[in-house]
N, C-alpha and C positions, 0 to 999 in steps of 0.2 A: 504493499499499499504506500503510495506517495505521500510522505510527510508534508510536502509543501502545502498541501491543501489545509493544514492546520495553521499556516503562517498568514500574516497580514503585513501589508506594506508598512515600512517605517519611515522611508524617506521618498521625496519625489526626485526623479532623475537629475533635474537641473540644479538641484540645491546642494549636491555633495560637494565638498572642498577637501583641501589637505588637513583641515581641522579634524575631520572624521577619520583620518587614517588610523588603521588598526581596529575600527569598529566593525561590528558584523551587521550588516543592513540587509533590507529586502526592499527591492523596487519592482515596480510593474509598469507596463506600457506596450508600445508597438515597436516591432523591430524595424529600424531604418534601412539596415544593410548588415550584412555578414562577410566577413574577410577571412578566408580560410588559407594560412601560410604554412601548412603542414604541421610543424610542431607546435604552432601557436594558432589559436582561432579566436577572432573577436566578433562581437556583436554590438553595434551602436543600438542602444535602447532609447525610445523617445516617449516622452509624455509631454503634457501642456507646459512644463517648465523648462524643458530643454533636452539634451542628450547626454548620456553616459555610457562609457565603454564597459562591456562585460569581457572579462578575459578567461580563456580556457587554455592552460599550458599542459606540459608533460605529466604534472602531478594530478590533473584531473582523471577520474575513472574513465574507462573506455565507454560506458553506457552514457556518461555525462557528456562526453565529446561527441558521440554518435547523435544524442539529442540535440546538441548545439548544432551540428552539422545539418541536421534535418530542417531547420527553421528557414524561412524564407521572408522576404519583405512584407510588412504589415501583420505578420503573426503577432498574436497577444500573448505575452509571456510574463512570468513572474520569476524573479532570480533572488537568491540569497548568497551572500559572500562577504568577504573582508575587503574593506576599502584600503587601497594601498597606492603609493606613489608611482606613477609611470616613469618608465625608463626613458621613453621617447614622448616628450610632452607636445601638446598641440595647444600653441598659444592663441589660436584662433578660436577656442572653445572655452566657456567658463569653466567647464569641468575638466579641462585639458591636463590639469596636474595630477589627476587620479584616475584609477580604474578599479572595478571590482574583480577580485579574484574569486570567480564564482564557484560555489560549492554544491548549489542545488538548482535545478531548472525546471520549471513547470510551464508547459505549452498550454494556455488557456483556451485559446481558439486559432484555428489554421485560417489561411486566407488563399484565395486564388490571386494571381498576378493582377495588381490593380491596373486599371486602363490608363494611368498616367503616373509619374513619379510623385511622390509626396515631397516636394521641395519648395522652396521660397521663389517667388516671381515665376511660376510655371508658364510656359510658353503654350500649353495646351489650350485649345479653343474654349471660350466661354460656355459654349452650348455643351460641350462634354463635361466640363466642370460643374455645371448647374444640374446636368443629368445625374452626376454622381456626388451631390452637394455634401453628402456625409463624408466622403473621402476628401473633397476640397476643403472642408472646414478642419481637417487635421494639419493642413499646412501652417507653418509657423507664423507667417506674416498674417493670415486671416485668424489665427487664434490670438495674435497680439491685438488685432483690432477689436476682438470681442472683448479681451480682458481690459482694453483702455476704456471701452464704453462702460464696462462694470465699474472701473476705478472712478471714472468720471461721476457715475450715479452715486458711489458711496460716499465720495468727497463732498458732492453737492448736497447730500442728505445732511451730513455732519455740519456743513457750513450753515445751511439755512436753520438748522436746529439751534445752532449757537446764536443765530441772530433772532431767535425767538419766532420762527415761522412755524405754522401749524400745517402739517400734511394732511390734506383732505382729499379722499377719493370720490370722484364724482361719477354719476351713473353713465353706462355706456349704451343703453338702450333708451333714446329720447325721442321727443317730439321734433319734427323738422323745424329748424329755424333758419333765417335768412344768413346766408355766410357767402363766402367768396367762390364756392364751387358747388357742384351737385352733391346731394347726400348718397351715401350707400343706405339702401332700405333692406330692412329684416322683416319678412311676414310674421304677423302674430297668429299663433295656433288658436288661442283662446278668444281671439277677436277676429273672426274670418273677414277678409278683405281689408283689413287694416294693417298698418306697417309702422314698425318703429324706424328711426334714423339713427345711423352711427354718428357720433359727434365729430364735426369738423374742429371743434375746440370746445373747451369747457367754459366757454364764455358767460352763459347765463348763470351757471351753477356757482362760479367763482364770485360773481357779483352778489347772488344771494348770501354767500358766505360773509362777504363785506357788510351787507346790510344786518346780518344776524350778529355781528359784532366780532367776528374772527378777522382782527385788523391786519394780521399778516398770514396770507394763505400761500401755500406752494403745492404743486402736484407734478409728478413725472407722468404727464398725460399722453395717452395713446389717442391720436387723431386719424380721421379718415376722410378722404376727399376724392371723389369720383371724377377724376379729370385726366386728361392726357399727361402722359409723362413729359418732364422737362428735366434740365440739368439739376434744377434746385427743388424739385417736387417729387413726391412719391405718393401713391395711392393711400399708403398708411405710414405713419412716423410717430416719434415720441419727441415731445417738446417739453422743456422745463418751463411751466406756466405758474406765474406768480402774480400776486395782487397785494397792494398795501394801501392802509388808510393814514389819515393824519400825517402826510409827508409832503415835501417839495420834490422838485426835480433832482436837486443834489443827493437827497435820500435813495432815490431809486437808482441813478447812475451810479452811486457810491456802493450799493448792494451789489449791482451786477458786476462792477469792475472788481470788487472784493472776491467775488467767486471765481472770476477769471485769474486774479492774482493767486489765490489759493490753488487753483488747478495747476498753474504754471510752476509753483513751488513744489508741489507734491509729484507732479509728473515730469519734472525737469524739461519744461517747455521753454523756448527762447522767445519769450514775449516781452517787448519793452514796456515799461510803465513810467508815468501815467499813459493810459490809453488816450489817443488823439480824440477830440470831439469835434463833430461838425453839426452845425444848426441846420434845421429844415431848410431855411432860406438859402443858406450857402451851398447845401447839397444840390438844391434845384437850380441855382443860378450857375453853379460851376460844373455840374454833371448832367443836369436834367433828369435826376432820379432821386427819390428818397432812400434809395438804398445802393449808393454808388460802390463801384469798385474803385478805390482811391489809387490802386496800381496804374490805372488807365491814365497815361499822360495827357491826352488831348481834352483839355477842359474846354468848356463853353466861355465865349468872349461876348460881352454885351457891346455891340456896335450900333446901337440907336442913335447916338449923337452923330455918328459919321453919315448916316444915311436918312436922317429925319427929313431932308428935302428932296430926296430922290424920288424920281418919277417911275422907277422901276416897281412894278406891282408888287412883287414879292417883298421889297423893303417897305414900300409906303403902306400897304395894307397891315403889315405886322406892327409898324410903328403907331399906327392909328388904331390899333386894336381889332382890325377887321379879318386878319389872318391868323394862322397858327404857326408859330415858331416851335422848335423843339422844346417840348415841356409846356408850351404856351404859358410862360412865366411872366407875370405882370406886364403882359402886353408889350414885351420888349423883343428885340430881334437878336438872335444869337447865332453863332456859327462856329464850327470846329475848325481850327487852323490846321493846314497840312503840315506833317512832321518835317 
């Protein structure tokens, strides 16, 4: 009977360091690759924290080496052994100073050859990766994205709690309300012919919370909008939704900037502070948009004073307020200079 069945994981693969040298550990994960060098056999084992090398040398039993030789990429295994310093270190790997001299190996699940290699920045077509999404999500770059999203949510919750916000969960099945897009509709079983709408935002409910006396509200709200895909829009998304009472604009901007500063500090993001601020009037006059991409260098310039006496219809109608310039801002005429 295999005694490995009685063991439990003691460490994640990517967390082991020289400080654990001499310890007996148990790790579990997916086989990234196997390298058979004859007298030596190595397995790179992967979990969500990274890779660690399992080593099988001439001191390993024949049955253990045969079992190790039988594993293939994406097999799920559990291994127990002693952490030791590697003779040939890998400086490109956080665990590159150590390896596990494996004493026991249990194959938990076998795998067929995957349709693409589980590596970062895969060149495999998106359609193939989406078809095998469960495999695609094993790739380290996508796992980092999901972990970053988790950490952002965790940090934001702690931050807003310290700022005395109350997290309130609002209903998902609501009455249709006027918003910027079409609603997703859900038929009601108990009221035939009637439908619920999925929220495009929790706008009505958070305002009810304000009226009810919850002067600082926050929610990590799921929102749904039945509209065509755009670069900055999805049918469903999560937003950090907040509302505050008895404040001025500085309180609001300070709270949001404080969150970004906290995220920058804890996630080691390179964000310069204080954050630049642009008024609505400046955004419209300089960019013609209330959500400008300030990296775009071709700002709008007001040339009304130069063309106010022009007979050219495009200019004269704009200056007189009869036409539409970019953004139609204050009935003035703007243009983009050529670079």
